[in-house]
C-alpha positions as CSV (number, residue, x, y, z in Angstrom):
1,M,117.7,-40.2,-299.0
2,M,115.9,-41.5,-295.5
3,G,118.6,-40.0,-293.5
4,E,118.0,-36.7,-295.0
5,G,114.4,-37.2,-294.2
6,E,115.1,-37.8,-290.8
7,V,117.1,-34.6,-290.5
8,R,114.1,-32.8,-291.7
9,V,111.8,-34.4,-289.4
10,S,114.0,-34.0,-286.2
11,S,114.5,-30.0,-287.1
12,G,111.6,-29.3,-284.7
13,G,108.7,-29.9,-287.2
14,L,105.2,-30.2,-285.6
15,G,104.9,-33.8,-287.1
16,Y,108.2,-35.1,-285.0
17,F,106.5,-33.7,-281.9
18,G,103.7,-35.5,-282.4
19,V,105.3,-38.8,-282.8
20,C,107.3,-38.2,-279.7
21,A,104.3,-37.5,-277.6
22,F,102.4,-40.4,-279.2
23,G,105.1,-42.7,-278.4
24,G,105.5,-41.4,-275.0
25,M,102.1,-41.4,-274.3
26,L,101.7,-44.9,-275.1
27,S,105.1,-46.6,-273.8
28,A,104.4,-44.9,-270.4
29,G,100.9,-45.8,-270.0
30,T,101.6,-49.5,-271.2
31,T,104.4,-50.0,-268.9
32,H,102.8,-48.5,-265.9
33,L,99.8,-50.7,-266.6
34,V,101.7,-54.0,-266.5
35,I,103.5,-53.1,-263.2
36,T,100.2,-52.4,-261.3
37,P,100.8,-55.1,-258.8
38,L,104.1,-54.0,-257.9
39,D,102.7,-50.4,-257.4
40,V,100.1,-51.5,-255.2
41,L,102.8,-53.4,-252.9
42,K,104.7,-50.1,-252.8
43,V,102.2,-47.6,-252.1
44,N,100.9,-50.2,-249.2
45,M,104.5,-50.4,-247.6
46,Q,104.8,-46.6,-247.8
47,V,101.7,-45.8,-246.4
48,N,101.6,-48.6,-243.4
49,P,104.9,-49.4,-243.1
50,V,104.3,-50.9,-239.7
51,K,101.8,-53.7,-240.9
52,Y,103.9,-54.2,-244.1
53,N,107.3,-54.2,-243.2
54,S,108.5,-56.4,-246.4
55,I,107.8,-57.2,-249.7
56,A,106.9,-60.8,-248.9
57,S,104.4,-59.7,-246.1
58,C,102.8,-57.0,-247.8
59,F,101.9,-59.4,-250.7
60,T,101.0,-62.3,-248.3
61,T,98.6,-60.0,-246.4
62,L,97.2,-58.3,-249.4
63,L,96.7,-61.5,-250.8
64,R,94.5,-63.1,-247.6
65,E,92.9,-60.2,-246.6
66,Q,91.8,-58.7,-249.8
67,G,91.8,-61.3,-252.6
68,P,93.8,-61.4,-255.8
69,S,92.1,-58.6,-257.5
70,V,93.4,-56.1,-255.2
71,F,96.9,-56.0,-257.1
72,W,95.3,-54.7,-260.2
73,R,93.5,-51.8,-257.8
74,G,94.1,-48.5,-259.7
75,W,95.0,-49.7,-262.9
76,A,92.9,-47.2,-265.2
77,G,94.5,-44.3,-263.2
78,K,98.2,-45.7,-264.0
79,F,97.1,-46.1,-267.4
80,L,95.5,-42.7,-267.9
81,G,97.5,-40.8,-265.5
82,Y,100.7,-41.9,-266.6
83,G,100.0,-41.9,-270.1
84,A,99.1,-38.5,-270.0
85,Q,102.4,-37.5,-268.1
86,G,104.4,-39.7,-270.6
87,G,102.9,-37.8,-273.7
88,C,104.0,-34.3,-272.2
89,R,107.5,-35.9,-270.9
90,F,108.7,-36.9,-274.1
91,G,106.8,-34.6,-276.2
92,L,107.7,-31.5,-274.4
93,Y,111.0,-32.5,-273.8
94,E,112.1,-32.8,-277.5
95,Y,110.3,-29.6,-278.0
96,F,112.0,-27.9,-275.3
97,K,115.5,-29.4,-276.0
98,S,115.0,-27.9,-279.9
99,L,114.1,-24.6,-278.2
100,Y,116.9,-24.1,-275.8
101,S,119.7,-25.6,-278.1
102,N,118.5,-22.6,-280.5
103,I,119.5,-20.5,-277.7
104,F,122.3,-21.8,-275.8
105,G,123.7,-23.8,-279.1
106,D,125.6,-27.1,-278.4
107,C,128.5,-25.8,-276.1
108,N,126.4,-26.5,-273.0
109,R,124.4,-29.9,-273.6
110,S,124.2,-30.6,-269.7
111,I,122.2,-27.8,-269.2
112,I,120.1,-27.9,-272.1
113,F,119.0,-31.5,-270.9
114,F,118.3,-30.3,-267.5
115,L,116.6,-27.2,-268.7
116,S,114.4,-29.3,-271.3
117,S,113.5,-31.9,-268.7
118,A,112.4,-29.4,-266.0
119,S,110.2,-27.3,-268.4
120,A,108.5,-30.4,-269.8
121,E,108.0,-32.2,-266.4
122,V,106.4,-29.0,-264.9
123,F,103.4,-29.6,-267.3
124,A,103.4,-33.7,-267.3
125,N,102.9,-33.5,-263.3
126,V,99.9,-31.6,-263.5
127,A,98.4,-33.8,-266.2
128,L,99.4,-36.9,-263.8
129,C,98.4,-35.2,-260.5
130,P,94.5,-35.9,-260.3
131,F,95.1,-39.4,-261.5
132,E,97.9,-40.3,-258.8
133,A,95.7,-39.0,-256.0
134,V,93.0,-41.2,-257.3
135,K,95.1,-44.1,-257.7
136,I,96.7,-43.9,-254.0
137,R,94.0,-43.7,-252.3
138,V,92.0,-46.3,-254.2
139,Q,95.1,-48.8,-253.8
140,A,95.8,-47.9,-250.1
141,Q,91.9,-47.8,-248.8
142,P,90.2,-50.5,-250.4
143,H,86.9,-49.6,-248.9
144,F,87.3,-46.1,-250.2
145,A,86.3,-46.8,-253.8
146,K,86.5,-49.9,-256.5
147,G,88.0,-47.7,-259.1
148,L,88.6,-44.6,-261.2
149,L,84.9,-43.9,-261.8
150,D,83.7,-43.9,-258.8
151,A,86.8,-42.6,-256.7
152,F,87.0,-39.4,-258.8
153,P,83.5,-37.8,-257.3
154,K,84.4,-39.1,-253.9
155,L,87.7,-37.5,-253.7
156,Y,86.4,-34.5,-255.6
157,S,83.6,-33.6,-253.1
158,S,86.4,-34.4,-249.7
159,G,88.0,-31.4,-250.6
160,G,87.7,-28.3,-248.1
161,V,88.6,-24.7,-248.1
162,F,91.6,-25.1,-245.6
163,G,93.0,-27.5,-247.8
164,L,92.7,-25.2,-250.7
165,F,94.8,-22.6,-249.1
166,S,97.5,-24.7,-247.8
167,F,98.1,-25.6,-252.0
168,L,97.3,-22.0,-253.0
169,L,99.3,-20.1,-251.7
170,S,102.5,-22.2,-252.2
171,S,101.8,-22.9,-255.8
172,L,99.2,-20.7,-257.8
173,N,98.8,-17.1,-258.2
174,I,95.2,-16.4,-256.1
175,S,93.6,-13.6,-258.3
176,L,94.2,-15.9,-261.6
177,Y,93.1,-19.1,-259.6
178,F,89.8,-17.2,-258.9
179,Y,89.4,-15.8,-262.2
180,Y,89.7,-18.9,-264.1
181,S,87.8,-21.2,-261.4
182,N,84.7,-19.1,-262.6
183,I,85.2,-20.3,-266.5
184,F,86.2,-24.0,-266.0
185,P,84.6,-25.8,-263.0
186,C,87.8,-28.3,-262.6
187,C,89.8,-25.3,-261.0
188,S,87.0,-25.3,-258.5
189,I,87.9,-25.2,-254.9
190,G,87.1,-28.8,-254.2
191,F,89.4,-30.0,-257.4
192,A,92.5,-28.3,-256.3
193,C,92.0,-29.5,-252.8
194,S,91.5,-33.0,-253.6
195,F,93.4,-33.4,-256.6
196,Y,96.0,-31.2,-256.4
197,R,97.6,-31.5,-252.7
198,G,100.1,-33.4,-253.8
199,L,101.5,-31.5,-256.7
200,L,104.2,-29.6,-255.0
201,P,105.8,-32.9,-253.7
202,L,105.2,-34.4,-256.9
203,W,107.2,-31.8,-258.6
204,G,109.9,-32.6,-256.1
205,R,109.8,-36.1,-256.8
206,N,109.5,-35.8,-260.6
207,L,111.7,-32.6,-261.4
208,P,114.8,-34.3,-260.3
209,F,114.1,-37.6,-261.5
210,S,113.2,-36.5,-265.1
211,M,116.3,-34.0,-265.2
212,V,118.5,-36.8,-264.1
213,M,117.0,-39.0,-266.3
214,F,117.2,-37.4,-269.5
215,S,120.4,-36.1,-268.8
216,T,121.9,-39.9,-267.8
217,F,120.6,-41.2,-270.8
218,E,121.6,-38.8,-273.2
219,H,125.3,-39.2,-271.7
220,S,124.7,-42.8,-271.5
221,V,124.1,-43.0,-275.2
222,D,126.8,-40.7,-276.1
223,F,129.5,-42.5,-274.1
224,M,128.5,-46.0,-275.6
225,Y,128.8,-45.0,-279.3
226,R,131.9,-43.2,-278.6
227,N,133.7,-45.4,-276.1
228,V,132.1,-49.0,-276.4
229,I,130.8,-49.5,-279.9
230,Q,133.4,-46.9,-281.2
231,R,131.0,-46.5,-284.4
232,R,128.8,-43.9,-285.5
233,K,125.0,-44.3,-284.5
234,E,124.2,-44.2,-288.3
235,D,126.5,-47.2,-289.2
236,C,124.8,-49.6,-286.0
237,S,121.9,-51.4,-287.3
238,K,118.5,-50.6,-285.8
239,P,118.5,-53.7,-283.1
240,Q,121.8,-52.5,-282.3
241,Q,120.5,-48.9,-281.7
242,L,117.6,-50.3,-279.7
243,G,120.0,-52.2,-277.8
244,V,121.8,-49.2,-276.8
245,T,118.5,-47.4,-276.1
246,C,117.6,-50.4,-273.4
247,L,121.0,-50.2,-271.7
248,A,121.1,-46.1,-271.2
249,G,117.5,-46.0,-270.1
250,Y,118.2,-48.9,-267.1
251,A,120.9,-46.6,-266.2
252,S,118.7,-43.5,-266.3
253,G,115.8,-45.1,-264.4
254,S,118.2,-46.7,-261.6
255,I,120.0,-43.2,-260.7
256,G,116.8,-41.4,-261.1
257,C,115.2,-43.7,-258.6
258,L,117.7,-42.9,-256.1
259,I,117.4,-39.2,-256.2
260,S,113.4,-39.0,-256.2
261,N,112.9,-41.5,-253.2
262,P,112.5,-38.9,-250.5
263,T,109.6,-36.9,-252.3
264,D,107.9,-40.2,-253.6
265,N,107.5,-41.0,-249.7
266,I,105.9,-37.6,-249.3
267,V,103.4,-38.0,-252.1
268,A,102.0,-41.3,-250.7
269,S,101.9,-40.0,-247.2
270,L,100.0,-36.8,-248.2
271,Y,97.3,-38.6,-250.2
272,Y,96.8,-41.3,-247.7
273,R,96.6,-38.9,-244.8
274,K,94.3,-36.6,-246.1
275,A,94.5,-34.3,-243.3
276,D,98.3,-33.9,-243.3
277,S,98.7,-31.2,-246.1
278,L,101.6,-29.6,-244.6
279,K,105.0,-31.5,-246.1
280,L,106.4,-30.8,-242.9
281,Q,104.4,-32.7,-240.8
282,A,104.5,-35.7,-243.5
283,I,108.0,-35.4,-243.1
284,K,108.0,-35.4,-239.3
285,K,105.6,-38.6,-239.4
286,I,108.1,-40.6,-241.9
287,G,111.6,-39.5,-240.2
288,L,114.1,-38.2,-242.2
289,L,116.2,-41.4,-242.7
290,Y,113.2,-43.5,-244.1
291,L,112.5,-41.0,-246.6
292,F,115.4,-42.3,-248.2
293,T,115.3,-45.8,-247.4
294,R,111.6,-46.5,-247.3
295,S,110.5,-48.6,-250.3
296,L,113.5,-47.9,-252.1
297,R,114.1,-51.8,-252.7
298,I,111.1,-52.1,-254.5
299,R,111.2,-48.4,-256.2
300,I,114.4,-49.7,-257.9
301,M,112.7,-52.9,-259.1
302,L,109.9,-51.0,-260.3
303,V,111.9,-48.0,-261.9
304,G,114.8,-49.6,-263.5
305,P,112.5,-52.2,-265.9
306,V,110.0,-49.6,-266.2
307,V,112.1,-46.7,-267.5
308,T,114.1,-49.3,-269.4
309,L,110.6,-50.3,-271.2
310,Q,109.6,-46.8,-271.8
311,W,112.8,-45.8,-273.8
312,L,112.5,-49.4,-275.6
313,F,108.9,-48.8,-276.6
314,Y,109.5,-45.0,-277.2
315,D,112.4,-45.8,-279.6
316,T,110.8,-48.4,-281.3
317,I,107.7,-46.3,-282.2
318,K,110.2,-43.8,-283.8
319,V,112.1,-46.2,-285.7
320,F,108.9,-47.3,-287.2
321,S,107.8,-43.7,-288.2
322,G,110.9,-43.6,-289.7
323,L,112.8,-41.5,-287.2
324,P,116.2,-42.1,-285.4
325,T,116.4,-43.4,-282.0
326,S,116.9,-41.2,-279.0
327,G,120.1,-39.8,-277.9
328,K,122.5,-37.5,-280.0
329,V,126.3,-38.2,-280.1
330,S,128.7,-35.5,-279.8
331,T,131.1,-34.9,-282.5
332,K,134.0,-33.8,-280.0
């Protein structure tokens, strides 16, 4: 009976998508909150690689100069921003996967995974971008602001007209922008310049990451049930299913990290060096080789366990809601 209920819920009902969005929001927000100290190290190593040339030197220098509280700077932006991103990422992924499955069928699973994750990530990064802008400035510039509440108005007031057009010409329809800016204050010139200057590189970082992550996760789950466990998913206990979720989650996070590291460095550089809004200037300052290698080790330390915990919390919430764990096993 429970199996039949699960099928009905997972067929595309609003209740199912709501549980997925809530699970994604809670899992992403809490896991990113926990690793705030490591994120502080990563951001400072990215924006000031000469001063902080290793994880150990970054830790000891920050601790000596700013005290232990520095490692929790930006925690509110991480919790709220990545919570919003996680809700959109997981909830909309399931929605778009259901939508595209009806269009393409089961004959092209990888295309469905790529399209679904990319579509969801577009909206997820729009939700994340303002919080990411505040977080980086708070973590990398200790005298800029103490936290989210005082950093938000400061960053809003720092936006200029030139920065606006560098953003608009590359990512928005100008006529629609000015129409909606008269209706919604959050669409004003200062907001767009200050909080969304990094939206394009953020898409550049998270779109490939999300596409690789979800696709790797789905294929890893399928591979493990068919070739390692060699049993139907329904015949495995819930702890066994959650164990598969953890292994697939770690694989998906680690591989996605390698793909997205260059644009992660660009995002940090753009928000830290406010005047350099052009992406090519940021790449030139960092150097092509260092785009791929700078802070890669600490990102792997961060992203692999974080994504694993996200998938574990996410699927645990689904299990307690009477839903199956994530990942569909092909019948071939």
